[in-house]
C-alpha atoms as one frame of an Amber mdcrd trajectory, in Angstrom:
protein
  -3.248  -7.166 -16.587   0.347  -7.779 -15.578   1.591 -11.213 -16.578   4.602
 -13.144 -15.341   7.656 -13.329 -17.536  10.599 -15.681 -17.808  14.113 -14.343
 -17.384  17.078 -16.283 -18.658  18.536 -18.271 -15.764  15.905 -16.982 -13.321
  12.619 -17.991 -11.817   9.441 -16.376 -13.038   9.166 -12.660 -12.447   5.741
 -11.192 -11.766   4.128  -8.153 -10.218   4.055  -9.797  -6.780   7.835 -10.359
  -6.928   8.461  -6.734  -7.827   6.165  -5.485  -5.079   7.810  -7.745  -2.506
  11.282  -6.563  -3.565  10.212  -2.926  -3.377   8.987  -3.394   0.204  12.157
  -5.208   1.220  14.439  -2.563  -0.345  12.537   0.284   1.292  12.740  -1.445
   4.689  16.468  -2.087   4.279  16.963   1.651   3.679  15.202   2.474   6.939
  11.890   3.673   5.491   9.196   3.425   8.160   6.656   0.640   7.978   3.837
   3.179   7.755   5.384   4.831   4.678   5.963   1.441   3.041   2.334   0.571
   3.765   1.240   3.735   1.979   3.532   3.139  -1.007   2.396  -0.466  -1.434
  -1.251   0.423  -0.840  -1.886  -1.987   2.016  -4.825  -1.418   4.334  -3.116
  -3.368   7.112   0.386  -3.071   8.587   0.317  -6.854   9.034   0.347  -7.259
   5.270   3.158  -4.742   4.946   5.256  -6.681   7.452   5.154  -9.703   5.141
   6.461  -7.648   2.234   9.026  -5.605   4.086  11.021  -8.244   5.913  14.584
  -7.159   6.581  17.493  -9.315   5.497  19.401 -10.841   8.412  22.620  -9.297
   7.060  21.058  -5.835   7.466  20.146  -6.636  11.070  23.651  -7.918  11.765
  25.154  -4.813  10.149  23.012  -2.521  12.280  23.993  -4.347  15.470  27.688
  -4.243  14.555  27.513  -0.558  13.632  25.796   0.252  16.915  27.626  -2.027
  19.330  30.799  -3.056  17.483  32.030  -6.574  16.863
């Protein structure tokens, strides 16, 4: 069983946190939702969407790169 751990100056770190971060990092690198779903082992894309939210800065960067400032 994976247990949470305390990090100096940080909130608790647990398996859920790591899984959520993995999904978010993959999404920010442009990995498709279907691939992220497979990696995280979700049976539903709806669950994957919760894990793989994209940071607003990434969205802004993509818009600026595509359409300019």
